[in-house]
C-alpha positions in Angstrom: 192.0 139.1 -48.3 188.5 137.7 -48.6 187.1 136.1 -51.8 185.0 139.1 -52.9 188.0 141.5 -52.5 190.1 139.0 -54.5 187.5 139.1 -57.4 187.5 142.9 -57.2 191.3 143.0 -57.3 191.4 140.5 -60.2 188.9 142.7 -62.2 191.0 145.8 -61.5 188.2 147.4 -59.4 185.6 147.3 -62.2 183.0 144.8 -60.9 180.0 144.5 -63.4 177.9 142.2 -61.2 177.1 141.3 -57.6 179.4 138.7 -56.1 178.6 136.6 -53.1 181.3 134.2 -51.8 181.4 131.1 -49.6 183.3 133.0 -46.9 180.4 135.5 -46.5 182.1 138.3 -48.4 180.2 140.4 -50.9 181.2 142.7 -53.8 178.6 145.1 -55.2 178.7 146.3 -58.9 181.0 149.2 -59.4 180.4 149.9 -63.1 177.1 150.1 -65.0 176.5 146.9 -67.0 173.6 144.7 -68.2 175.1 142.2 -65.7 174.3 144.5 -62.7 171.1 142.5 -62.2 173.1 139.2 -62.0 174.4 137.7 -58.8 177.5 135.4 -59.1 177.7 133.0 -56.1 181.1 131.4 -55.5 180.2 128.4 -53.4 183.5 126.6 -52.9 187.3 127.1 -53.0 187.2 124.6 -55.8 185.9 127.4 -58.0 189.2 129.3 -57.5 191.2 126.2 -58.1 189.5 125.4 -61.3 189.8 128.9 -62.7 193.5 129.1 -61.6 194.3 125.8 -63.4 192.5 126.8 -66.6 192.2 130.6 -66.8 189.4 131.8 -69.0 186.4 130.1 -70.5 187.1 126.4 -69.7 187.9 127.0 -66.0 184.8 129.1 -65.5 182.7 126.5 -67.3 184.0 123.7 -65.2 183.3 125.6 -62.0 179.7 126.3 -63.2 179.0 122.7 -64.4 180.3 121.3 -61.1 178.2 123.7 -59.1 181.2 125.5 -57.6 179.7 128.7 -58.8 176.1 129.6 -59.5 174.3 132.4 -61.3 171.1 134.0 -60.1 169.4 135.9 -62.9 169.5 135.8 -66.7 172.7 134.2 -68.0 172.7 136.5 -71.2 174.4 139.5 -69.6 177.4 137.3 -68.7 178.2 136.7 -72.4 178.4 140.4 -73.1 181.2 140.9 -70.7 184.8 141.0 -71.9 186.7 138.0 -70.3 189.7 139.1 -68.2 193.0 138.3 -69.7 194.5 135.1 -68.2 197.7 136.9 -67.4 195.9 138.8 -64.7 196.1 135.7 -62.6 199.9 136.2 -62.6 199.6 139.5 -60.7 201.5 139.1 -57.4 198.6 140.4 -55.3 196.2 137.9 -56.9 198.7 135.0 -56.5 199.3 135.8 -52.9 195.6 136.1 -52.2 194.9 132.7 -53.8 197.6 131.0 -51.8 196.2 132.6 -48.7 192.7 131.5 -49.5 193.2 127.9 -50.6 196.7 127.1 -49.3 199.6 125.9 -51.3 198.5 122.3 -51.3 195.0 123.4 -52.4 196.3 124.9 -55.6 196.0 121.5 -57.2 192.6 121.6 -59.1 189.9 119.0 -58.5 189.2 116.6 -61.4 186.9 117.9 -64.2 183.2 117.1 -63.9 182.6 113.5 -64.9 180.5 114.3 -67.9 183.4 116.1 -69.7 184.2 114.3 -73.0 187.7 113.4 -73.9 187.4 111.3 -77.1 190.5 109.4 -78.3 191.4 107.9 -81.7 191.5 109.2 -85.2 189.3 112.2 -85.7 186.1 111.4 -87.6 186.7 107.7 -87.8 183.5 105.7 -87.6 184.1 104.6 -84.0 185.1 108.0 -82.7 182.2 109.7 -84.5 179.8 107.2 -82.9 181.2 108.0 -79.5 181.0 111.7 -80.0 177.4 111.5 -81.2 176.2 109.3 -78.4 177.9 111.6 -75.9 175.5 114.4 -77.0 172.4 112.6 -78.2 172.1 109.6 -76.0 171.3 111.7 -72.9 167.5 111.1 -72.5 164.7 111.4 -75.0 162.5 112.7 -72.1 165.1 115.4 -71.4 165.2 116.5 -75.0 161.4 116.7 -75.1 161.4 119.0 -72.1 163.9 121.3 -74.0 162.7 121.0 -77.6 159.0 120.6 -77.1 156.7 118.1 -78.8 158.3 118.5 -82.3 161.6 117.0 -81.1 163.3 119.1 -83.7 166.9 120.0 -82.7 167.7 122.6 -85.3 166.8 126.2 -86.1 163.1 126.9 -86.5 161.6 129.3 -89.0 159.8 132.2 -87.3 157.2 134.5 -88.8 157.6 136.8 -85.8 158.9 136.5 -82.2 155.4 136.0 -81.1 155.1 132.8 -83.1 155.0 129.4 -81.3 158.0 127.1 -81.4 155.9 124.2 -82.8 154.6 126.3 -85.7 158.0 127.6 -86.4 159.6 124.1 -86.5 156.8 122.8 -88.7 157.3 125.7 -91.0 161.1 124.9 -91.2 160.8 121.3 -92.2 158.1 122.2 -94.7 160.4 124.8 -96.2 163.1 122.1 -96.6 160.5 119.8 -98.2 159.5 122.5 -100.7 163.1 123.4 -101.5 163.7 119.7 -102.3 160.6 119.6 -104.5 159.3 116.6 -102.8 156.3 114.8 -104.2 154.3 111.5 -103.8 156.5 108.5 -104.3 159.8 110.3 -104.1 162.6 108.7 -102.1 164.2 110.9 -99.4 167.3 110.2 -97.4 167.5 112.3 -94.2 171.1 112.2 -93.0 171.4 112.7 -89.2 167.6 112.3 -88.9 167.4 112.9 -85.1 164.0 112.0 -83.8 162.5 111.8 -87.3 160.6 115.0 -87.6 161.8 115.8 -91.2 161.1 112.3 -92.6 157.8 111.9 -90.8 156.6 115.3 -92.1 157.7 114.5 -95.7 155.9 111.2 -95.6 152.7 112.5 -94.0 152.4 115.7 -96.0 153.9 114.8 -99.4 153.6 111.0 -99.6 157.4 110.6 -99.7 159.1 107.3 -98.9 161.8 108.3 -96.5 164.9 106.7 -94.9 166.4 108.4 -91.9 169.9 107.5 -90.6 171.4 108.3 -87.2 174.2 107.0 -85.0 172.0 107.2 -81.9 169.9 104.1 -81.0 167.5 106.0 -78.7 166.8 108.5 -81.4 166.1 105.7 -84.0 163.7 103.9 -81.5 161.8 107.0 -80.7 161.6 108.1 -84.3 160.2 104.7 -85.3 157.5 105.0 -82.6 156.7 108.6 -83.6 156.2 107.4 -87.3 153.9 104.7 -86.1 151.8 107.2 -84.1 151.7 109.5 -87.2 150.4 106.7 -89.3 153.3 106.6 -91.8 155.2 103.6 -90.5 154.8 102.0 -94.0 156.5 105.0 -95.6 159.4 105.7 -93.2 162.4 103.6 -92.1 164.9 104.7 -89.5 168.3 103.1 -89.2 171.2 103.2 -86.8 173.7 103.7 -89.6 176.6 105.9 -90.6 175.9 107.9 -93.7 179.1 106.5 -95.2 177.5 103.1 -95.2 174.2 103.9 -97.0 174.2 102.0 -100.3 170.6 101.7 -101.4 170.4 104.8 -103.6 169.5 106.4 -105.8 167.3 108.9 -103.9 165.3 111.8 -105.3 166.4 114.0 -102.5 168.9 114.2 -99.6 168.3 116.4 -96.5 171.0 117.1 -93.9 169.7 119.3 -91.2 172.2 120.1 -88.4 174.4 117.2 -89.2 177.4 118.4 -91.2 178.6 120.3 -88.0 179.8 116.8 -87.0 181.7 116.2 -90.2 185.3 117.5 -89.9 187.0 119.5 -92.6 189.1 116.5 -93.3 186.0 114.4 -94.1 183.9 117.1 -95.8 184.8 116.0 -99.3 183.8 112.4 -98.6 180.5 113.6 -97.1 179.8 115.7 -100.2 180.7 113.0 -102.6 178.5 110.5 -100.7 175.5 112.8 -101.0 176.2 113.3 -104.7 176.6 109.6 -105.4 173.3 108.7 -103.6 171.3 111.1 -105.7 169.8 110.4 -109.1 170.6 112.9 -111.8 168.4 115.9 -111.2 168.1 115.0 -107.5 168.4 117.7 -104.9 170.5 118.0 -101.8 169.8 120.5 -99.0 172.5 121.2 -96.3 171.3 123.1 -93.2 174.3 123.9 -90.9 175.7 126.2 -88.3 178.8 128.0 -89.4 181.1 130.7 -88.4 182.2 133.9 -90.1 185.8 133.9 -91.5 188.1 136.9 -91.4 190.2 138.0 -94.3 193.3 137.0 -92.4 192.0 133.4 -91.8 192.6 130.7 -94.4 189.6 128.4 -94.4 191.6 125.8 -96.3 194.6 124.8 -94.2 197.7 123.3 -95.8 198.0 119.5 -95.9 200.9 119.6 -93.4 199.0 121.9 -91.0 195.9 119.6 -91.1 198.1 116.5 -90.5 199.8 118.0 -87.5 196.4 119.0 -86.1 195.0 115.5 -86.6 197.9 114.0 -84.7 197.6 116.4 -81.9 193.8 115.8 -81.6 194.3 112.0 -81.8 196.8 112.1 -78.9 194.4 114.3 -76.8 196.8 117.2 -76.9 194.2 119.6 -78.2 190.6 119.8 -79.3 189.2 120.6 -82.7 190.2 124.1 -83.7 187.0 125.0 -85.6 184.4 124.7 -82.9 182.7 127.5 -81.2 184.6 127.2 -77.9 186.7 125.0 -75.6 183.6 124.5 -73.5 181.6 123.3 -76.5 184.4 120.9 -77.3 184.5 119.3 -73.9 180.8 119.3 -72.8 178.5 119.7 -75.8 179.7 118.6 -79.2 182.9 116.7 -79.0 184.8 116.9 -82.3 182.3 119.3 -83.8 183.7 121.6 -86.5 181.9 124.7 -87.9 182.6 125.5 -91.5 182.4 128.9 -93.1 179.5 128.9 -95.7 181.9 129.8 -98.6 183.9 126.6 -97.8 180.7 124.5 -98.0 179.6 126.1 -101.3 183.0 125.6 -102.9 183.1 122.0 -101.6 179.7 121.2 -103.0 180.5 122.6 -106.4 183.9 121.0 -106.5 182.2 117.6 -106.2 179.8 118.1 -109.0 176.8 119.9 -107.4 175.2 123.0 -108.8 174.4 125.4 -106.0 171.0 126.9 -106.7 170.0 128.7 -103.5 171.5 130.0 -100.3 169.7 131.4 -97.3 170.8 132.7 -93.9 168.5 132.0 -90.9 170.8 133.5 -88.2 168.2 135.6 -86.4 165.8 132.6 -86.4 168.3 130.5 -84.5 168.6 133.1 -81.8 164.8 133.0 -81.3 164.9 129.2 -81.3 167.6 128.9 -78.7 165.9 131.4 -76.4 162.7 129.3 -76.5 164.8 126.2 -75.7 166.3 128.0 -72.7 162.9 129.0 -71.5 161.6 125.4 -71.8 164.6 124.1 -69.8 164.1 126.7 -67.1 160.4 125.9 -66.9 161.1 122.2 -66.5 164.3 122.7 -64.5 163.6 120.4 -61.5 162.3 117.6 -63.7 165.4 118.0 -66.0 167.8 117.8 -63.1 166.0 114.6 -61.9 166.3 113.1 -65.4 169.9 113.9 -66.3 171.5 115.3 -63.2 172.5 118.8 -62.3 175.8 118.9 -64.2 174.2 118.1 -67.6 171.3 120.4 -67.0 173.8 123.2 -66.3 175.8 122.4 -69.5 172.6 122.7 -71.6 171.6 126.0 -69.9 175.0 127.5 -70.4 175.6 126.3 -74.0 172.1 127.3 -75.2 172.1 130.8 -73.6 175.7 131.4 -74.9 174.8 130.2 -78.4 171.8 132.5 -78.5 174.1 135.5 -77.8 176.5 134.1 -80.4 173.9 134.2 -83.1 172.7 137.6 -82.0 176.2 139.0 -82.3 177.0 137.1 -85.5 179.8 135.1 -83.9 177.7 132.2 -85.3 175.7 131.8 -88.5 173.3 129.2 -89.9 172.7 128.7 -93.6 170.6 126.5 -95.9 172.4 125.6 -99.1 170.3 123.9 -101.9 172.2 121.9 -104.5 171.2 119.9 -107.6 173.0 117.0 -109.1 172.9 118.2 -112.7 171.2 116.1 -115.3 173.1 117.2 -118.4 172.4 120.9 -118.6 169.0 120.6 -116.8 168.7 121.5 -113.1 164.9 120.9 -112.8 164.6 124.1 -110.8 161.9 126.6 -112.0 163.1 129.9 -113.4 161.8 131.7 -110.3 161.0 129.1 -107.7 158.6 130.1 -104.9 159.9 128.2 -101.9 158.0 130.3 -99.5 154.8 131.7 -101.1 152.9 132.0 -97.8 155.6 133.1 -95.5 
């Protein structure tokens, strides 16, 4: 049996895309599908070994990242396909064909790609969090600029229409955050997880704010400091390589956290919330902008203490990854230890720690548009990106951003801004009908 026939057998004869294999065999689409325009190239027997060892998403992802399979055409249609059930690999005809193709000795899978993350230690300890963050962010500032564009803003933009430009949409987003926080000249802003400094620099340049940005990534802090100098606000902005848990120079008038709390585990979410509350003056505002996931009625967003303890031990021993991330692929290659919280869990947590929640807004469709622009940027600069970070990492970013765009489109992922106030007696300081977006 050749490789293309094996794929056809595995899929039960329903082939939604063209398959070209290393042995010269070809399978044409047999069922109508958006993926009919896609060609899947199986370049090596290692692809079969990886998929056999880890049936499903992780095996396929490893094969793609390693270059054992390749995709010609838009990746999007692949994410609309229903993944075959792993038990199909146990079919006698499939097993016999695999053994025939790779040999019994060849069933041992090759090692995972070198860039796969396997963090060890206590989940969300300072040392493990630093390793997880540097795995993702200390890639290359030049690579991120190719993907994100000149704004260097690694979070959901705010689009007026799909024809808008990414730069305008990102400026509109950080300005919306500034207005929700009610920033004014002389205010002190703490930007938690400041990235390359876009929020803090905008707040200083536009509103005269004195801003502190904290990140665990040294390359980010260096680049942010230089960008503040070029923007003429170096006297108003300070960037630190510092854990948010170690910030002690409050009080601040406002705290922004844009795309950072995804790195805060459920176990540490209370401590994160309390730290933001304690660093604010009475009447100060806190805005949390974060990716989340819908929760079903059958799912308990608040696990028991025993369940959570067992999970922490398993993760610390490397027996499993975090259970609240988007996927096994994301765990291993993109955001190690990331955890996505349902928005209701966040709102309840904020209020339980003394905040008053004043405004909640979903930007789900906006993130789909943002991700598609990042994918287009990466593909435009593909050769330079591969030269900068290597083919494996470039493939990871293409796969994760394209898949995330479909995730937001289909509401497998969500993103919300939650605006909170630290009450000052019975006063919130929020207008009766605040106009956060008068010109949008």
